[in-house]
C-alpha positions in Angstrom: -2.7 8.7 -1.7 -4.4 8.0 -5.0 -7.4 5.7 -5.1 -7.0 2.8 -7.5 -10.6 2.4 -8.4 -12.0 -1.1 -8.3 -15.5 -1.9 -9.7 -16.1 -4.3 -6.8 -14.4 -4.8 -3.4 -11.1 -6.7 -3.4 -10.6 -9.5 -1.0 -7.7 -9.3 1.5 -6.2 -12.4 -0.1 -6.3 -11.0 -3.6 -4.8 -7.7 -2.3 -1.9 -9.5 -0.5 -1.2 -11.6 -3.6 -1.2 -8.6 -6.0 1.0 -6.6 -3.6 3.8 -9.2 -3.7 4.6 -8.2 -7.3 3.5 -4.6 -7.4 6.2 -2.0 -8.2 4.4 0.5 -5.9 3.0 0.1 -2.5 -0.8 0.1 -1.8 -2.8 0.2 1.3 -6.0 -1.9 1.7 -9.0 -0.4 3.4 -12.1 -2.5 3.7 -12.1 -3.8 0.1 -10.6 -0.7 -1.5 -7.0 -0.3 -2.6 -5.1 3.0 -2.4 -1.7 3.8 -4.0 0.9 5.3 -1.6 2.4 8.6 -2.3 6.2 9.3 -2.1 7.8 10.8 1.0 9.7 14.1 1.4 13.4 14.4 2.4 12.5 15.4 5.9 10.1 12.5 6.3 12.6 9.9 5.2 15.3 11.5 7.4 13.1 11.4 10.5 12.3 7.7 9.8 15.9 6.8 9.3 16.9 8.6 12.5 14.2 6.9 14.5 15.3 3.5 13.1 18.9 4.2 14.1 17.8 5.3 17.6 15.5 2.4 18.3 17.5 -0.5 16.8 20.1 -0.7 19.5 17.4 -1.0 22.2 15.8 -4.0 20.5 19.0 -6.1 20.2 18.5 -7.8 23.5 14.7 -8.1 23.0 12.6 -10.7 21.2 11.3 -7.8 19.1 11.7 -6.9 15.4 11.8 -3.4 13.9 10.4 -2.9 10.4 10.8 0.4 8.6 8.1 1.4 6.1 8.0 -1.7 3.8 6.2 -4.1 6.2 2.4 -4.1 6.3 0.4 -4.1 9.5 -3.0 -5.8 9.5 -5.7 -4.1 11.6 -8.3 -6.9 11.9 -11.0 -4.8 13.5 -10.9 -2.4 10.5 -10.3 -4.9 7.7 -7.2 -2.9 6.7 -3.6 -3.3 5.8 -1.4 -0.2 6.2 2.3 0.5 5.7 3.3 2.4 8.8 6.6 4.3 8.8 8.0 2.1 11.6 6.5 -1.0 13.2 7.8 -3.0 16.2 6.4 -6.4 17.0 7.5 -8.6 19.9 4.8 -11.2 19.5 5.8 -14.7 18.4 2.7 -15.0 16.3 4.2 -12.5 13.9 7.3 -14.6 13.3 5.7 -16.8 10.6 3.9 -14.1 8.8 6.1 -13.0 5.9 4.1 -10.2 4.3 2.3 -8.5 7.2 2.3 -8.3 11.0 -0.9 -8.5 13.0 0.3 -8.0 16.6 2.3 -4.8 16.7 3.7 -3.4 20.0 4.5 0.0 18.5 3.4 1.7 15.3 5.1 5.0 14.4 3.7 7.3 11.7 5.7 10.4 10.8 3.5 13.3 9.7 
């Protein structure tokens, strides 16, 4: 990741608003914003395979699977990350359009 230097800390609300129109994804860590790097062929293939494997198991569940473009909010760390895969089954996440705060599963492919 590349650090997008900010002279002063950015608020979570300002980050979320700017991220809506950004052509690239950024992660937010306690007031600092970091540009996301691209992924390799192997990384993308693994994520796609995991999505294809998990999706059928969630059809009869009240859960949603989000691959890579949905942010997760970590309240205790004051952070927003883009995990490779995110599953939430919590009804509190249904009304949150730009991030999920109650994940059941987070998968990060290394």
